[in-house]
N, C-alpha and C positions, 0 to 999 in steps of 0.2 A: 221520549221528551218533545215537545212542539211548544207551539202558539194559539190562540184564543184567537178564531178570525171573526166569529158571530156568535148569535145564541140563536140556537133552531127554535127554541120555544120559552117558555118563562125562564127557566132554569140550566138546559140540558146546553152543552157550548160544543160548535165544530171549530176541530182544532187539525191545523195545519203541522204533522211529525214531521221532525228532523232528516226523515230520508223520504220526503216530498209529498209523502201519500196524505190526504185530506179525507177526516171522516169525524163525525157527529159521535157524542158519547154522553153517557149517563151521566147528572154532576157527581154520584156518587164516586166513580171510577176517577174522577180526577182530582188532583192535587195541587196547591198552585207552589210555585219556587219563588222564592226572594225575588224582588228586581231589581233588574241590572240598570247601570247607569245610562243615562242617555246619550245620545250618541256628538258631538257637537257639530257646531253649525257647519253647513256645506256648501261649497259654490263650484264655480265650473274652473276648471284647472286643477282642483283638488287631485291631490293621488288619496286612495281610500280601499279598503277591504272588505268584502263581502262579508260577514258575519252571519245572517239568517237567511232563512231558506222559506220565509214566505211568497217569496215571487218564484215562480217555477223557474227549473233549469239546471237545476244541481251547480247552482256557480260559488256557492260557501267555502269562503278562504282564499279564493281566488282574489288581484289586486288590479286595479286599474288606473285611469283619469276621468273623472266629469269632464263632458262634453255639453251638456246642457241642462234642462231642467224641462220633463216633461207635461208638469203641471207648477201648481205654488209650489210644493216641497220635493216630487219625487226623481231623481236625477235620473240622467243619461249614461252610462259608464260601458268608454272605450276598455277594454281588459286586457290585462297585457297577453292573452293568447291570440289576438285581432278579432274577435268577439264583439258585437256591440247592442247592449239588452238596457232595456228599461226595467229600474228596478225598484221597490217598495221603501221609503227612506229608513224603515225601521231598522231594512238588513243591511244597512250601507254604514260603516263605519269610517271617520278620516281619520289618516295617516298622521304623524306627526310632519310638519315642513322641514324640508333638508334644503342648504344652502346649497347654492349653485356652483359646481366645483369653476374653479379658475380655467380658463379658456388657455391651453398652449397655445404658445407662438408658432405658429403654422409656419412649414418651411417655403424655401425657395419656390419649391415643385408644386408643395401643396397651393399658394396662392396664386401660380401660374395654370393649376390645374383649377381653380376653383372659379378664374375669372374666366374660363374656356366656355365659347358658347357651345350648346348641345346640339347634334348634329345624329341623322340618322345613319347606325354601322359603326357608332362613336363607344366605346369600351366604357362601362361607368361604374361607380362603387354606390351600392346604399346607402348613407349616413344617418339616415333622420328616420323617425318613427310617427310622423305624421300621416302618411298612406298607410294604412292597417293593413295586417298579414304577417307584422313579424320578420321583416326583410331584411331588417339593418346587419348590416355587416355584410350581406350578397354581394356578387359581383356579374356583372351582363353586359348585353349590346343593346343600343337604343335600335328599335326596328320602325320605330313612328311617331306621331306626335296627335296624341286625342285631342288636344285645342292648340291656342297659339305657344304656348309654353311648355304644358306639361308632357313629358314623355311616356311609350309604353317603352318596356326592357323584358328584352328575354333574358332569363337569367342562366349563368353555368349549370342549375341543377333542372334546365328543364321549363319551368315554369314562365308564363308573363306575365305580366300586369299592368295596368297604369300606375305613374306615381306622381307625387307631388313635385313640383321640378326642384323646389327647397329639399326635399329629404335623397337628390341625387346629384353626385359628383364625378367631374368626367377624370377620366384617368388618362397617365400621360401615353399619345401614343406610340405603339411599337412596331419596330419594322417590318415592313412586309415581309413572309417568309421565304426563301427561294421556293422556285418552281420544283413541283416535287418530279422526280425520272423512274424510269423503271429498277427495279432490281440490277444492282451490279451497272451500271450504267454510272458514272462520276457527273458530277456538277459541271455546268459550263463554268467558266471566269464571269466575273462582275462583267455587266455592260452586254454580254453576249447571250442571256438567257430568252429562249423562244418560247410560244404560245402552246398550249398544251393542246395535244394531237386532237383534230377535230373529235367530234364524238356521234353515233349513230346509234337506231333500232336495231337491238340485239346484242350491244356490245356490254363485255362485263368491263365496272368501274369500279372505283373505291370512293367512299368519300374521307376527303381528306381538309375541308372547312366549316366551319358551323357557323356561316351569316344565316342557312336553311335553321328554322328553329328545330328543337326535336332531338338534340345530345346524339344523331349518328352518325358524328366524326369515328373513323376508323371501320366503319364497317363495307360489306361490299354488295352486289348486287347487279343485278340488270336491266338496263336500260329496253323499256317498252314502249315510250313513247315520248313525244315532244310537245310541252303544253301553251309552249307559244315559239316563235324565229329560235332560242336557242339554249333554253332550261328546259332539262329531260326529265322526265316521271321514271322512277327506279324501281325497282321488285326487287328487295332487299333480301340477303339469304336468310334472315330470321320471320319470312313471310309477309310483313309491313309492304307496304306502298307509298312514297310521297313523292312531291314533287319538291325539286331542289335547286337552284341559282347553281350556275354553271361553272363560276368561282368556285365552288366545294366539290367539284366529282371530275376524278381523274381516269383516264381510260388505262385498263389493264390489258397486258399483251395477249392474242386471238388464240384461242384454245384448237387444238386437231378438232377437225371436224368428224362426226361418228360416220360407223360404215351403215351400206344400207340395210332396211328394216323391212320385215315383211310379217303377215298373221302368222301364229301360234308360235312367233320368236320367243324365247328369252330374253326380257332386257331389265337395265339396273338406271334408274333415275339417277342423273349424274347432274344436274342444272336447277338451279330455280324461276327460270323466266314462264312457268308453270305455274298459277297460284296454287296454295294447299300445304307447304312444308313437306311435299314429297320425296326431296332429294336423300340418296340414300337405301331407298327403296326399289325391290323388285317385283316382278310380275311377266305376264305374259300380253302380247301384241295379240288384243279381239280384233280388230278392224282396224280402217284408217279412214278418220271422217271429213279428211280432204287428201288433195294429189298427195303430202309428204306426213304430213299429221297423226300422231297413232291414237287409238285408245287402248290402254291398258288396264290389265286384269290384275292388282296388285296381291301380294303374296296375301293380304291383311283383309282380303276378301272386298275393298274397295275398286271401283273402276270410274276411271279420271280420264280424258284427254288431253293431253301433252303435245308443247311443239314438240317439233321435229331435236331441236339444238338440245333438250334435256334428258333424251334418252340414247344409251347404248346397249349394242347389241351386247349377249352373253354367248358363249359357247355352245353348240346344239348336245342335247342331250340324248340317249338314245331311246326310241319309241320301245312300248312295251307290244309284249305277244298276242294271239290272238287269245280271244276271247268267248266263253259258253257259260250256262246257265249253270248253275248251282258251284261256280267255280268262285275259288277264294283271290283273294285279289286285296290288291293293295292301292291307296288313294298319293299317288307322284306329284300330281301337277294341281296348279290352283285355276286353271281358266275357270272351272265350274264355281258358283257363287258358293258359300258357305262356310268357308274355313277349313276345310277336313281333310287337308294333305295331311300324308302321313297317317292316316285313320283305316284299319283293314276292315274287311268285310265280307258279303257275298252276294254275286248277281244273282237274282229273282226273276228278272226278265231282261229283254231289251225293247226300250221303246219307238227307237226306228231303226235302220237297217244295220247298226254299230252300235250307237250309244248308251249304254247296259245302265238299269235300276239296280242298287246296291243297298242290302241290307247292313247297314255298320253293325259294329260290334257293341257299339253303346247305346244301340235300338233305335237310332236315326232312319229311315227309308229316303234316298234322294236319289234323281237321273242324274249322269256325269257325261262329259263329254269323254268320248272313249279315251283321247290322248292325256287323259288326268287317270289312268285305270292300269295297272299292271297287273298281271295273272300272276300270281303264287304257287310254288310248284305243288303236286297234286297230293292230298293226303290220302291212307288207304281208308276204304272204305267200312261201313260199321259190319260191324255181324249181323246175322238173324235176331230179332226180338223175338220175346215172349213174356207172358202173362206171370209175376212174380219175380221176373229177373232184378238185378241189382244195376242200376245203369248210374253214369253221368252226364253232365250236360255240357257239351263242347264246344257248340256251335250257338249260333244270335239270331237265329234267320225267326225265329219265333222272341216275339215281344216279351218282356218282362223283367229280365237282366237276370235270368237264369245258370246262364255259364258257371261251369265250375260245381253248382251245387250236384248233389248226390240223393238217388231216392229207390225206389222201385214200382214198376210197372203195373198198374190195378187192372187195365181193361187196353181195348184198342177202339179208337174215337172213330174210326170211317175203314172205307177198303185197301187204302194204301197203307195200313198198318201204321198209321201216326198215332204213337203209346199216349195214354193219361199216366203221368207218373205223379206218385205220393213223394215229396220232400222227406229229408232228414228231418226238416226246421217243423213238418206238422201241414206245408202246404200241398193244394193238387194246382196240375195244369195239364191241358192238352198241348203237345209239343210237336214240332215236326221232325219225322223219322231222321233227317237230317242230320238233325241237332242231337241227337240221342246215340252215345255208344255204349254198347256193353263191359261189362264188369265181369272179372272173372269168377266163376261160380263159387260160392264160400260154401262150408260144411255145414247144414244146418246144425241152428244149436240145439242143444240137452234142451229136452225137456224140464221147467220147474222142479223141483221135490216137492212130494205131493203134501198137501197141508194135514197137519194133526188132524185127529179122527174129532176134534172138537171143534175144527172147520173146515170140512171139507169144502173141496171146490164148489161144488153144486151144491150145495146150500141156497136155499131158497132167498133171494134179496126181499127186503121191507123197507117202507118209508123209516127213515130214521136213523136205518143202520150205517155202520163206521166199515166202511170199504178203501181197497186198493186198487190202483189202476195198474193192470198186469200185462196187458196188451195195449198193440199199436193200429188197430183197425179204427180206432174212431182218429179222424184228424186232430191235430192241436199238439201232439210232441208232453203229453201229459202223462205218458210212461212214469210209474215210481212216484206219483203225487196222491194222496189220502183224502180222503172227505166225506162226507156225510148226506146220503144218499135224499133226495127232498122229494120228487114224484116220479111217477112210470110215465114216457110220455108215448107209451104203444103197450095194445094188447100182447106184444113179446115179452114182456117185463124188460123193456132198454131203459135205463134209470137216467134220470137228470139228477148230478149228484154236485152239490154245494164244495169245492174244494179249500184244502185248508188255507189259500193263498187268496182265498176272497171269490174265486172266480165262479161260473156257474156254469154247467156245460153237458149234454147229453151223449149218453155213453153207449157204444154196443153191449150186450149184456156181455158178452164175451171176454172184454176189457178188464172187467171188474170182477173183483174177489171180495168178500164179505173177509171181516176181519175178527179177532175173538173178542175186542172188546166191544161193548154194547153201545148205542149210540148216544147216549148220555151216562156220564160216569155218576154212579151213585152218590159219591160226594163229592164238594170240592172244598182245596185249601182249605182250612179255617183263621178267620182272620186272627192275629197275634191277640191277646189276653180275651179274648169271646170264647161260649162255650161252644161246640159242635152243633149241626143244625140236625135238627129230627130228620128222620127219612123221608117226612112228608114236607120238606121245608119248602121246594123247589113250588109247591100248589099252593102255598102261601097265598091267601085273595090279596089282591093288587089296588091300589087306591091312588089318587092322583093326589102329587107333590111326595109320594114315598122314594124313598134312596133306593137304588135297586143297581145288582151288576150285571150286565151280559156275559151269560153263561153258556151259550151255545151259540152255532152259527148256521142256522135255517135262515136267518136273515141274512142278506147280501150286506156289503159293505166292511166288512173285517173287522166290527165291534169286540170280538169276543175279549172278556177281560175289563173293557170297561163300567165304569159307573158315571153315574147319574140322579133326575129327578122325572118321576110321570110328570107329565104336565096335562096330558085328556087324552082319551080312550080313541082310536079310530072306528072301534065297530065294539061288537058286545066284552071283548075280552082283550084286543091286544092294543099294546098301549105306546103312547108317544114317547119318548123319552129325550129330557136336553141333558145330552152327557157334559160330563165336566172340563171336555176340552170345547164347548160354546157349541157343536155341531144337533141339531134337530134330526130323529130319525123315527119311524114307527117298524116295530119290533113284534115279531109273533111270540104270543105269551110263552111260549116253550120255551124259549131262549133267556126270559128276563125271571132272577132272583130275587126278592124283597130282602134290604139289607134290615142288619135289628134297628129298631127307633131309637135305640143309645147313641147311634153314631151318626143321627141326622148334624150336620153343620152348624146350622145356625145355632143347637142348644149352648155351643161354645161361646159363640159369636157374641149373642144377645144381652145386654149387660140385663141386672137385677131389675134397674127400674124401666118403665117402659119407655117408648120412643118418643119423642120428642115429635109436636104435631108438626107436618110440614106445609111452609107458605112459600107465596112466589117472591123471588131473591134471595131466597135461604140457600147457604152454601151446604153440601149434600153428597156424601160418599156413598157410593156404590156396593153394598156390602152381601147383596146374593147374586145370583146367576139364572132366576127363574126368566127375565128376560133375556134373548139369546143376542147375540155380539161379542160376548166375553168382555164386559165390561168392569166385571168385578174388582173391588180396589181404585176404581178412579174416580175424580172428585169432581164437581162443576158445581152449578147455582141451578134453581129450580125455575124457569121460564114462564110454566104457564099450566093446569090441570086438564090432561087430556077429556075427560069423562066425569060422572059422577060420583067413582070409587075414588075419586082422588088420586088417581094414578098420573103422577106428572111428567111433564117435557123439562129434561136437563140441556143445558150448556154443560159439557165436559169440557175440562182445562185443556183438552186437546183442539177445540175448536169444533168437536162435533155438536148435534141436536139429537137426540133420542129420547122416547117413549118410555117409559119404567113401571115395570108393576110397584106399585106400595111398597111390597112386601120388602123388594130389593134396595130399597133407598133409607139410609138411615141421617138424620138433620146433623150437622156441625156445629158446635158453639159460635153464636152471632161475634163477628169481628166489627168492632168500632169503625164508627164510617167518619171520614175526613170532616172538619165543620168549615174549614177554612171560604170566605165567600170568592169566586171566580168572578174575572172580568175581562174583558177584549183585550190582547197584548201581554196576557200575564202568562209567565211560563209556567208547566204545568209537567206530572207526568202520572202517566196509567197505571193506577196500581191495582184497580180489576179485570174481569173479563166477562161482564155481562154484557157489553157492547162487541159484536160479532167482528172477525177479524185477526186475532190472535196477537194487538198490540200491548199486552200487559209488559209494564216493563220499559216502554218507549218513553 
């Protein structure tokens, strides 16, 4: 539902919907609602409710107070949520007047507080709502005056806002708190309090007051500088940096100094004087950026410079043993960037006199500082390899992530006897010899049982023949699968086979065995209720529009057993078929069998009477599937005709627009058109879907 805002032409309206959208509609889609009572006269100061949504912003249902009129009739309203907005008069309804609540008799303390003049630093309460923002009932401290009398207040929730003086009431003065002391030290007697200890750069401090805005009371940190003669800037332990009034800051006891540091030393970050929130992290010193402050490579991979006071040395770790090419190693340090600590791999070479390049077990290759690398115990060398041998991949020097796989050596790719291996998953790869371990020799499996005389193993193969894959010389792991020969790829009669899983692959002739069954079954299970097809049914002449069944699999795609309708011929004999699942595909004629004419679906669906003529605006149902897209059973409205054959374009009830073959579309009975006249401001409901946008029912 919504409200008419204007007419886009002589009769079609533009409607502001209740969900805030603005759309133009055909008159036939819009129905007038009963008139609503007009709102009472409005005036400044009146309480109102927003009841419409012609005004943008989504304020419907909110309440507030009129502050002024922006023109002769449209008000500006201060909403109860603090927002101020101008509204169309039609969206605003006056609320009943409420009598003023009796003013309670103020207490003596309240009378004294009300008469107290406001001053900077004074505790106050927000008692009015003339100032926008909904702060009534909050408390805070006056930080300054924005003009001669109106204060700026830092509230206890951390917000700072300027207030009209009338909204602010001073609270009674609280006695000054005693000066805090170090834990365990008793407070001095009254009258003997001493000023806090002098502050200095680098000192650990606690925020004990709240005169400084921001709500930092109770936090701790370190002084990094002084912003003037006495007020410090503090780096808090949560990473924030702020300037504080001296009165809010109390010095903490001194922490013991750290021991001497050196390059390569393991350290822990124990302070927060350095920005970045690294406290508690560990790492290694890589260098010194000046006389005493180190640069640390953290275990997370980051590198940062730290103040010496933030760094504490850790106990020394034992150094790794001598390294050599081909050695298995573990990454035990993090001086090298990349976060590889804890990984293992193999040294491939040395990038200089002592620092190795390592191929990690995850396939990554990286150069490492020697101090980060520790040798692992030597493993026994692999035995001699030979073609045909079963092997396991035990290393990862070769890229590809083959570690743990098994397979068979097919050949050696170079003079170093680096083998090519056919894996059990059908893949082939060349590997470094060091990555390959020979498996114990397995007994030669017995030869398969001889085939029956009707189908000897050496039976010549031919196109269309059903075969089984009985060997694995051809890569891909197809052993045990069955399919049909589609062609021969060379003079050696190595066939290409369309497998029953829909895949097509070329095979070595030795891997393929002919099956007893002929390439195409002589018959197909009959459809219940029909007589069996004659022997030559498969050769029935095909024609456009004919219902067919896919009975073969020479055509790729795995469509065998599906049914559909011929839409055209892609050449002299091979048809394109629109399948019942909505797909269109071209098929070899040998894969397609005509179905009996009596099973054509339109015969059961079509009424005895001829179809009604189609016209623009007519409601229709999609009853056929000649048109691609799977729209059969959907409904919609004709928007235009796309050609001289009167094939219509239909706006479906789902919001889609598509062009259809005329034979797929059936007209629905005409629905009565609403006749009520429309006018601006009228409430309407969207009852049709000729207008795009899916607004029906709004």
